[in-house]
N, C-alpha and C positions, 0 to 999 in steps of 0.2 A: 632836644635834650632832654626834654620832658616823659620823651617815649624809654629814653636811658635811664634816667629813676627810676623807673618804676620796672624793668627790666631786670635792675640791681636788685630793688627792695624783694622780687618775685624770688630772683637767685638764692638771697639771703636767706630767707624763709622758707626757701625747697633744700637748703645744705642744710640748715638748720634742724629740718624736720630731718632728713634722713641723717643726719650724726643722733641725732633720739631712737630712731628706730635701730640704728643700727650699735649701742655702745652697748658696750659690755662692763661696764660700772659706774655708779650711780654720777662718781665727778667728770666724766662725760658727756654725761645723760644733759647733768648741769650747766656746762661750756653748750654745749648744741640748743641747748632753749636760751641762752643769753644770745646766740647768733640767730635765731631765727627770730625771736625780738630786736636785735639791732635793724632786720629788714622791716618794722612796723614804723622806725625811727625815718627813715628814708622815706616810706611811703607817705607818710606825713607833712616832710618835709619836700616834700613832692607836688601835695594836692595844696600845699598852701602857697607856693612860690609864685611869684609877680615878675614876671621879666621887666624891669624897669622902678618894682615898686620900692616904693618911698616906708620908712616907720612914719606907725601913725597915730603921730605928733603932731598937732595943733594948737594956736593961739587962741584965746578966746577970743568969740566973733570969726573968727576965719572959714571960710570952704577950703573943701581939698579942691583942688585942683588939678590934682595928677593921681595915678593911681597908685593906691598905697596897698603894703603886705596885712593879711587878715590874722591880728596877733590870735586870735583864737587857737589857730594849729599851732602857731610856736607854743602857746602854753599848754595846750595837748600834751607835744612833741617832747615837751618839758617834764609832765607827768609822767607820760609812760617810761622815760629814762627811771625815775626815781621808783617805780611799782618796780619796774625790771631787778633796779640795784636791790630793794629791797627782796623781791621773789629767789634772787640768786643766795643770797644771803642768808634766808632761809633754808633753803633749800641743800645750800653748803652746811649750815650748821646741823640739820638734820643724818646729814648724810656723816658727818665726826660721828655724832651718839650712835648711827646704827653699826656705823662700825666698830666702836667700843664696845656694844653688846653681843652684836652678833661675830665680829671680828671677821666682816666680811664686808667689799663695796659692790658684790656683783647682783645683781637683779633675780639673776637664774636660782641662787643658791639661798634667794629672800624667798621663795613660791612655797619652801614648807611651814611659813609659819603661819599660824591659825589666831586668832584675832577673837 
């Protein structure tokens, strides 16, 4: 099962990267980036998964008697989700501003811009 999760994570990253390379407008590139970032969620969950692991909640004075799930990996996955949502919102806001200013979302037509 763990190999399947790694394969799904790799597939999502590759599909997202191919979508970014083949996109013909900025909205498609943003969605493709979101797909690639979702591969990192699956990768983090695959790394932190413990078969028959329990939540790491213990009462005072007790010692763990079985395998527990690492909460750091879960926190990293949640942080990854928040960062992904923020990046997606920022890129879509920039796409709206580019469309308002230049009347196009095609990256090839934006090449003549001068900085």
